C-alpha positions, 0 to 999 in steps of 0.5 A, a space after each residue: 165696379 166693372 173692370 178687369 183690373 185690380 181696383 180698390 177704394 180706401 177712405 180717410 176719416 173725413 167722409 166715412 159715410 160718404 165713402 160707405 155709400 159710394 162703395 155700396 153704389 159701386 158694389 165693391 168692398 171698402 179697402 182695409 186700412 187702419 188710420 189713427 193717431 199716436 199718443 202725441 197726435 201724429 197720424 198712424 196709418 197701417 195697410 191691412 191688405 195687398 195693393 200691388 199692381 192695383 188702381 187705388 182710390 182714396 176718398 178724403 175731403 180736406 175739410 175742417 180740421 183741414 190740416 189733419 185731413 190733408 196730412 192724412 190724405 198725403 200719408 195714405 197716398 204714400 202708404 199705397 205708393 210704397 206698397 206697390 199700387 200702380 195708380 193712386 187716384 184721390 177723390 176729394 169731394 171738398 178741396 181745402 185751401 182752394 181759396 188761397 189761389 193767389 196772393 194779394 201782396 208779395 208777402 202772401 203765399 199761393 197755398 193752393 199751389 203748394 197743396 197741389 205739389 204736396 199731393 203729387 209728391 205723395 204719389 197721387 197720379 190723378 185728382 177728382 173733386 167737386 166745384 173748385 172755388 176757382 177753376 184755374 186751380 186745376 192748372 196748378 197740377 201736372 197730373 189730370 184733374 177732373 172737376 165735377 159739377 155739383 151745381 147740376 145736382 143741386 139745381 135738379 133737386 131745387 127745380 123739382 122740390 122748390 121751383 116746379 112750375 113757378 116763375 117768380 124766382 130770381 137767382 142771386 150771386 152773393 158777391 161779384 165773384 159768384 156771378 158766373 156761378 149764379 148765371 150757370 145755376 139760372 140756366 139750369 133752372 130755366 133762365 131766371 133773372 140774376 141779381 148781384 149783391 156786392 160786398 166789401 171785405 173789411 178783414 178776414 171772415 168779415 164782410 159788408 154789403 155795399 150795393 145791389 144790382 137788380 130787383 128782388 121785390 116780391 120775388 123768391 130769391 135763390 142765393 147760390 155760392 160754392 162754400 158756406 164757411 163762417 156764413 158772413 157772405 151769405 147772411 149779409 146777402 140774406 139781410 140785404 135781400 130781405 130789406 129790399 122786399 124779397 119774399 122767400 129766400 133759399 140758399 144753395 151751396 156745394 160745400 157746407 163748412 159752418 165754421 165758428 158761429 156760422 150755425 147761429 148766424 144761419 139760424 137767426 136769418 129768415 132762410 126758407 130752405 138750405 140745400 147742400 151737397 154731402 161733400 162735407 159731413 154736416 156738423 151744424 145744428 141748423 134749427 130754423 131752416 129746412 136743411 136738405 143734404 143732396 147726395 152726390 156720391 153716385 156722380 163720383 161713382 160714375 166717374 170712378 167707373 170710367 177712370 178704370 174701364 
């Protein structure tokens, strides 16, 4: 990392392999910090080197276990602040709690705003993340927030490995909220038609398809979403596309959480290919699909270089 300033990169436990690839790309040593747990489960952090007057990056996805990883990030940031770091930048490949950006009633919290406040209070002075669930979350912060576009990397890989020179594709938004994302993905691939699958969520983590806008008959479909969590939305959309005559079905998502029975659901669907970024460690044993985890650490490295140049 080219800079005349003291710059150090630390990692929590949520994305160790991502951070190792990142520091190797940057040509720096991984910061020496010990993160563990006391016997009662409380998080223990011990800094093993001086960071006084240094710019410090903390790389930590707040993926499952979300609360553990979030609190770990807060404690590491507080540790660096108390040790005299002049600036603390949180590199958060996956930003948890982003789906709680608004309350549907007066009795529901806006937890994404609370998390933003906690991050700032811990001493973090800047955030770098990837594909926030909704862009307005960056407005919850009173510090700079850089949101990297993971779709560009995914679309570039899919274009080379799947689409190539073919023109028999449609891009599918698995719900109305994903329409803008699907349109952007389509433009990156060459302006394919966009189809929308509308869903109704009967209860938390359960949904059903109610209608489809656009034809997929005889076409290859690429489903585009930002997060695969329980896989309910994606699988309902896959079933709908299959029933309407789609040929090959591919799925692209920035963040693969795979909670609960998500792996089993994915394995039981006719999905030709599944493409994910490496923002979350892949812990899902997907068997019947061709899974490709597309590296994103280089994009992170480039923005980190600019932040300290």
